[in-house]
N, C-alpha and C positions, 0 to 999 in steps of 0.2 A: 409843567403842562398848562397851557392856556385854556381857561374855561370862560364862559360868559361872565362869571363872577369876577375873575381877575381882570378881564378887559374892562368891565364896568368900574371896578375899583380903581384901576389905573386912570381912567378918565375923570373920575370924581376927585382923586388925589391931585390931579393937575388943576382942576377947576377950584378946589378948596384946599389950599396949602394947610399943613398941620399947624402952622404958626398963627393962623387966623383965629381970632377970638370968636367963640360961638355966641350967637344970640338966638334965642328961641323965637320961632314964628308959629302962628296958629295955622294949621293946614285946613283944607276944605272939609276934612273929616272931623274937625274940632279938636284934634290932638296937637300938642305942641311938637314942633320939629326942630332938630338941631342939624346943621349941615354935616356933622360927623356921625350921625346915626347910620346904622347899617342899611344899605340899599340891598334888598334881598329878594330872591325868588321864593322865599318862604319854605325852604327845604332845610329843616333844622340840622340834620347830620352834615349837610354841605356847609352851612353857616358855622357850625362848631369847628369843622375841619379847617375852614379858611381862617378862622380866628386863631386857632392853635398854630397854623402854619405861619401866621404873621406875628407870633409871639405874644398873643393876647388871649384873654379869657372871653367866653361867650355868655351873654346874659340877655334875658327877655324882660323888657320893661312893659308893664301893663298900664294903659291909660284909658281915660273915658272923657268924652266931650263934656265940658262943663264942670269937671272935677276940680274943686278948689285946692286940694292938696297937690294935684298934678301941676296946677298953675304955680303954686308956691315952690315946688321942687325946681321948676324951670326958672322962675324969677329970682329965687334966693339961693338955693343949694347949688344948682348948676351954673349960676351967674358968678359964683366965686371962681376966679381964674385958676387958683391952685387945685380946687376940687375938679373943675372941668378938665384941666390939663391931665391930672392923674387918671381920671376915668377914660378920657379920649385916648391916652397913650397906652393904656393897659387893658382895655375892654372893647369888644364889639357889642354894641347895644342894638338889639332888634326891638323896635317899639310896636306893640300890637294893641289893638282896640278890644277891650273886654266884651264889647257888644258887636264887634265886627263880623263880617261874613266871608272875608278872604280865606280861601283854603290854605291850610298850613300842613306841610308834610312832616308828620311827627317822626320820631326816631324809629318807630315800629313800621313805618311805611304808610300808615293810615293818613287820610287827608280831611280832617274835620275843619269846619270853619273856625274863625278865631273864637267866637262865643262858645262853641262846643269844646274847643281845645282848652279854653280857660276853665270850663266846668270839669273837664276830664282831670285837670291838675288841681282842682279845688282852689282856684284863684277867686277870692271873694270880695276883694276891694281894690281900689286904685289910689295911689300907685302901689304896685307890688313889683318886686324884681326877683326873678328866678335866676340863679347862678348854676351853671352846668360844669361837669368835669372837663378835662382837657381832651378827651377822646369820646367818640360816640360808640366805640366798640362795646357791644353787649348791652347798650342802653335800651334798645328796643325790646329786649326780653325781660327787663326789670319792670316792676310796678311803677306807675307814674311818680309816686312819692319818693321812690328810690333813685330817680333819674337826676335829681338836683343835688348839688353839694351844699347849697344854702338857699335861703329865701328871706328877703327883706319884705315883711308885710307892712303896708302903711308907710308913713313918712316920719322918720325920727328927726331929731334936731340935726342941724348941719354937720356937727362934729361926728355924731354917730353914723350919719349917712355915709360920709367918707370912710369911716372905720369899717363899714360893711364891705366896701370894695377892697380895702387893704386886707381884711380878713380872708377874702376869697383869693386875692392875688398871692398872698403869703401862705396860703393853704392852712390857715388856722383851723379849718373844719376837720383836718386830719388829727388834731390834738384835742378837740372838744367843741363844745357849743359856743356860739358867739357871745352869749351872756357871760361866759367864763373866760373869754379871750382877753389877755392883758393888754393887747394892742388897741383895744377900744377906749382905754383911759388915756387922757393926755399925760405927757411926761411929767413926773412929779406929783400926779394926782390920783 
């Protein structure tokens, strides 16, 4: 079934081939942009379903104008070609502004602005990344804290940053907490 999202995605894929190396640019809203970040109508259930249909996981990246850690994440962590490629190939990233006002349709159908949405989910700093399950089924009925499968608060070192994405992609959260996940340690270490 063709939706506005699939038509938009097809146009963006033609304009920005997957092999193109991403470079962050600063948007008018003060947030860093990558050409592979999700272009969204801000309907989370829709975004999650589209990510799953594409064989990817859905995550929300929270940013803030002037955030030094956000800048570092884009200039160091996401500038690493292997890290950028892994995330781009395995995740749909929706970048939201922790102080923004755009309405976001949550899994329960409510439509708070970005700032109110961030408060609802207790997002307290930037960058923060929320990782969601593969289906939105039943998420709206859960408390907000139980809707995520994992959350990366703040900015860890580059190795641990990538490990968070591997943890979610490999469903490490089904076996325990990130702190105990053996995949976060480098081989032999």
